[in-house]
N, C-alpha and C positions, 0 to 999 in steps of 0.2 A: 678880535672873533669877527666873523661874518656869518651869512648864512646865505644857502641856496637850497630852489628847488632839486630834492632828489629827484633819483632818477629809476628807473628800472633796475640799473647795475647799483645801485648803491645797498641793495636787497643782502649784498654778505652783511657792509657792513652795518646796516641795521640790526640787523640779528646779532652780531657780536656784541652791539653797544646791551642789547636789551637782555641777554645774557650773562653780561660784567653786570648791568645793575640788578637784575633781580632777586641774588642772591644776599645784596645788603639791602635790599629794600624789603623783602617778603620774607627773609630767610628768621624770623621771629614771631611772622603773621601768620605764613601755610605751612604746611608740611613739605617735603621736599619732597613726596608724591606728585600733590597738586604743582610745584613750580615748575615741574617738569611737565606735566599734562598740560599747563596752561602756557607755559613757553609752546609748547608743542599746535596747538590749536587759533593762537593767537600770532605766530612769529614762523607759522613754517612759508619755502617760500609762496608755493599756489595761494595761498590765503594773503601774503601780499602784496605779492601779485592783483588780485581781484580785488583789491583796496585802489591801488596804484589806477586800475579800469577803473571804476565806478568812482572817481571824482573824490577822491583822497586828496589832500594835498601831503607830501611826506617834505618838511625844511630841513635839510643839514647844518649842523651848526659846526665850522669848523677855526681851527685857530693854525697857530703855525708846529703845531704835532700831529696836525689833524683832522678829521672828525673825530668829534667830544660828544657830541647829541642830537640829538631829531627829537621832530614833531610830527604828529597825524591832527591834519586839521579838516571835516569835511562840514559845509555849507547842510542843513539839515531843511530850512527851507527858507523864506526870502527876510525872515528877520533872525534868529538864530542858527547858529553854527555849536559844534560839538570838539573838544581834544581831543582824541581819539586817544593820544598816545604821546608821551611828553619824557623824556629818558639823557638821563647823560652820564659817561661811565662816571663811574664812582669816585676819583681822584678832583671832579672836573667842581661834584657840589661845594659849599657854600663860597663862591665864586663871581655870584653874578651868571656865570652862565643860565641860568634858568630863568632867571629873572628873563635874561637880554629873551632865547627865546619866547618868551611864553610873551613877552610886549608885543615878538613881529608878528606872532601869530593872532595879537590882535589886530592890530595894525591892521593886515590882511582881510580880516576879517571885517573891520568897518571900511576896507576899500570897497570891500564887495559887498556892502549895501544892510553890510548884517547888524541889530544890531546889542544882543548877548553871546554869550560864548555858557555853555555848561561841559561839563567833565561829569566823569563815575570817580571814585577814587575813593581805596579801601579805609574804610572809617579808623583803625589802627597806625596807616599808613603815617610819619612823620611829615609826610608833605600836606596834610589837612595846613599844619598849621604853615606854612609857606603860602595856599592859594587865600588860607584866609587873609593875610597879608597882605597880600595880592589885588583883595578887592572882593574875592569873591565871597558867596553864603552860600550856608548847607539849607538846601531848597528843600528836601526829602532822606530819605534811608531807603536800601533796594538793597534784597537778599535776591539777587538770580542765581538759580542753579544753570551750571555752566556745562554739566554729563559730568559722569562718570562718580556721583553721588558730593560731587564736590561745589560751592558756591562763593559767590561776590558778596560779600558783603558789606556794602558800601555807601559815602554819598553819595547825592547830585549835585554837585557845588553851580554855583548859579554866576556870573557877571555881567552888568548891564555894560555897555561898551559908551 
């Protein structure tokens, strides 16, 4: 596996991975209507382009099979950054790919002076256990209205670097 910095022309691949990962991840947590709404809200081309241009760093995880995952990270201030997104193609879960990608993001954050990373994760998402095993702690709960009557019922999790 290798990681490279993503470019604007990777947006269709990012969208495809997100589409593949969302149903297995959120299909039992969110309604299909909310999944469709949130995928559009978070992964439309114009939304992703704005993130690329506002200094959100996207990383592509690749294997001999091609792109198998991605992450998006942003320095929020001099001391902490936010892991906005980390998704893998479903067949890559439990193979070390998520750990590899997360460790790369943490190293990138350290190299850029951040002392902590935080993220939002749905409270019912099985990834909560993954993040706990990787040294994140639940910092707070957040119910964030995302429009159209939908909410993200998240934990904000944090890891000191």
